[in-house]
Structures are given as C-alpha cells and as structure tokens.
Backbone bond lengths (Angstrom), bond angles and torsions (degrees), N, CA, C in turn:
res aa  C-N    CA-C-N  psi(-1)  N-CA   C-N-CA  omega(-1)  CA-C   N-CA-C  phi
1 X - - - 1.390 - - 1.594 111.25 -
2 X 1.334 116.19 134.86 1.489 116.69 -179.80 1.537 110.67 -72.87
3 X 1.349 111.01 161.40 1.409 113.03 -178.42 1.533 117.06 -73.65
4 X 1.256 117.88 134.97 1.441 124.17 -179.57 1.425 112.62 -89.41
5 X 1.346 118.67 141.40 1.500 120.92 -179.35 1.520 108.24 -99.43
6 X 1.329 117.97 26.68 1.444 124.04 177.44 1.503 109.08 -108.79
7 X 1.331 118.10 124.74 1.488 121.02 174.16 1.491 115.65 -118.49
8 X 1.230 115.56 165.15 1.548 124.27 179.49 1.473 106.39 -57.43
9 X 1.302 120.29 128.67 1.448 123.13 177.74 1.556 114.61 102.38
10 X 1.372 114.32 -16.89 1.554 117.48 178.62 1.481 109.13 -70.39
11 X 1.386 117.33 153.07 1.391 123.02 167.51 1.471 108.45 -95.16
12 X 1.307 115.58 127.74 1.537 126.25 -174.95 1.563 109.18 -119.46
13 X 1.322 110.72 159.64 1.451 121.30 175.02 1.522 106.92 -119.85
14 X 1.298 120.52 134.73 1.393 123.62 173.76 1.471 116.09 -77.60
15 X 1.351 121.26 126.03 1.464 115.63 -170.04 1.511 111.56 -112.87
16 X 1.372 117.33 5.53 1.545 122.82 173.69 1.523 108.52 -157.61
17 X 1.283 110.34 156.78 1.474 117.24 178.09 1.407 116.44 104.63
18 X 1.313 116.75 -171.41 1.495 120.77 176.67 1.501 117.03 -68.39
19 X 1.346 119.01 -20.35 1.483 121.98 178.24 1.508 111.19 -105.57
20 X 1.342 118.56 25.84 1.384 120.97 179.26 1.384 119.10 -52.96
21 X 1.358 124.16 126.19 1.383 124.15 -178.73 1.619 117.00 100.21
22 X 1.348 111.41 -18.75 1.467 118.63 -177.35 1.600 104.25 -76.40
23 X 1.288 112.33 157.53 1.437 120.60 177.36 1.529 109.56 -128.60
24 X 1.384 116.43 148.22 1.460 120.31 -176.86 1.490 109.13 -161.87
25 X 1.320 116.13 170.78 1.405 124.71 179.94 1.576 109.66 -97.18
26 X 1.320 116.72 135.62 1.465 123.60 -173.34 1.489 106.16 -73.49
27 X 1.391 118.80 125.53 1.429 121.64 171.36 1.503 118.03 -92.11
28 X 1.299 114.98 -32.39 1.464 126.29 -172.48 1.486 112.66 -153.75
29 X 1.343 118.56 133.16 1.386 121.82 174.32 1.568 108.22 -123.11
30 X 1.390 117.52 128.44 1.474 121.19 177.25 1.450 104.50 -121.49
31 X 1.437 115.42 98.78 1.452 119.39 -179.07 1.444 112.40 -73.22
32 X 1.374 124.36 -24.26 1.389 125.44 179.23 1.617 112.46 -68.94
33 X 1.326 114.77 -36.13 1.475 116.75 172.75 1.467 114.04 -93.56
34 X 1.353 121.98 -9.51 1.326 124.19 -179.94 1.449 113.61 75.75
35 X 1.441 121.39 30.16 1.446 123.19 -173.82 1.599 107.79 -122.50
36 X 1.304 111.41 163.57 1.423 117.52 -178.78 1.605 107.34 -145.30
37 X 1.236 115.86 142.39 1.543 120.89 178.48 1.580 104.84 -113.85
38 X 1.374 114.07 125.88 1.375 122.24 -172.98 1.534 104.17 -121.64
39 X 1.370 112.44 138.12 1.596 120.74 177.67 1.495 112.37 -61.48
40 X 1.319 115.29 119.49 1.506 120.21 172.34 1.556 113.97 79.34
41 X 1.283 117.12 5.37 1.460 119.83 177.12 1.603 108.49 -112.95
42 X 1.380 109.31 155.84 1.441 115.79 178.66 1.543 120.35 51.76
43 X 1.353 112.43 45.40 1.508 123.41 -172.83 1.546 107.70 -73.44
44 X 1.253 117.43 130.90 1.404 127.77 175.56 1.503 112.11 -123.58
45 X 1.388 115.70 150.21 1.437 120.28 -177.27 1.586 108.09 -95.47
46 X 1.398 108.98 125.41 1.460 117.06 -178.29 1.454 108.89 -112.06
47 X 1.409 121.67 132.23 1.460 119.46 171.62 1.481 111.71 -86.86
48 X 1.298 110.87 128.38 1.551 117.35 -175.24 1.486 110.05 -112.39
49 X 1.410 113.04 130.69 1.477 119.68 177.31 1.558 110.64 -75.29
50 X 1.231 120.88 154.20 1.419 121.39 178.80 1.535 105.24 -68.39
51 X 1.406 109.88 143.88 1.501 117.42 176.47 1.502 104.22 -159.19
52 X 1.364 110.45 177.60 1.524 111.54 -179.75 1.527 113.73 -65.50
53 X 1.341 116.99 -31.93 1.419 119.69 179.70 1.598 106.93 -76.02
54 X 1.285 120.69 -29.58 1.420 123.57 -175.85 1.513 109.61 -132.81
55 X 1.434 113.81 75.94 1.438 118.66 -176.33 1.522 116.72 -60.48
56 X 1.262 117.70 -29.64 1.455 119.98 -178.28 1.532 113.98 -79.95
57 X 1.420 115.47 -26.83 1.428 118.05 -169.00 1.457 115.39 56.62
58 X 1.250 125.76 -162.17 1.497 128.39 177.60 1.487 110.66 107.99
59 X 1.390 116.23 -158.40 1.445 124.30 -175.79 1.473 111.43 -98.36
60 X 1.305 119.87 129.45 1.427 122.34 -177.48 1.607 104.56 -122.03
61 X 1.331 115.76 146.01 1.409 119.57 176.32 1.550 106.80 -105.89
62 X 1.283 121.13 126.78 1.415 130.32 -178.38 1.559 116.27 -137.44
63 X 1.191 120.91 155.90 1.528 126.02 179.50 1.449 107.82 -67.88
64 X 1.247 122.64 145.18 1.446 129.50 173.65 1.545 104.12 -121.10
65 X 1.388 118.43 147.28 1.426 121.00 172.38 1.516 116.44 -71.44
66 X 1.289 119.94 154.40 1.514 120.82 176.83 1.500 103.11 -147.88
67 X 1.339 111.00 172.29 1.487 122.38 -174.70 1.496 115.33 -53.34
68 X 1.348 114.48 131.60 1.483 116.03 -178.41 1.481 108.81 -66.46
69 X 1.371 119.02 -22.71 1.490 116.32 -178.71 1.531 113.18 -72.75
70 X 1.347 118.62 -7.15 1.463 122.64 178.51 1.472 113.65 -88.21
71 X 1.250 118.96 7.89 1.404 126.84 -177.47 1.519 116.41 -129.73
72 X 1.360 115.87 149.30 1.518 115.78 170.60 1.454 110.06 -138.38
73 X 1.265 119.22 156.21 1.481 123.62 -177.05 1.478 109.40 -70.02
74 X 1.308 118.39 133.32 1.413 126.01 -178.02 1.566 106.54 -86.80
75 X 1.332 122.11 151.52 1.359 124.91 177.08 1.504 109.94 -89.97
C-alpha cells in the first residue's frame, strides 16, 4: 500500500460514498489495511449483548472504518 498523507487528528472531507461532503476528525489510521476511522462518519448499527459494561444491551450506533481513498485532507 502506498503512503497515506492522512494522520490521526487531521480534519478530512469524504469525497465518495453515502457520506459524501461531510467532514470529521480522524480517530484512527490503518495504513496496512488502507482504512481510516473518522468521527461521526460512516455510522453503523451494532447489536450489543448485555454485559457489566453495557447492562441494557440493545442497538448502538458507532463509526466503522472505510477506505482511505474516499477522504481528502480539509484545509
């Protein structure tokens, strides 16, 4: 994989996909898999089982990683 110019903490804009045009802060960059996790972008619903940390259980929305080629650094 080629070197990405995106780092943790950068503000990026999504350039393709369902969230096109949205901006957010980078939480995690995984260059080996070519994926990036952006705050508030690409939200998916995850069913969580009851546990001590999550006594209610239920459906939780969280960010999912997506391809690094779908974002560009905002100015």
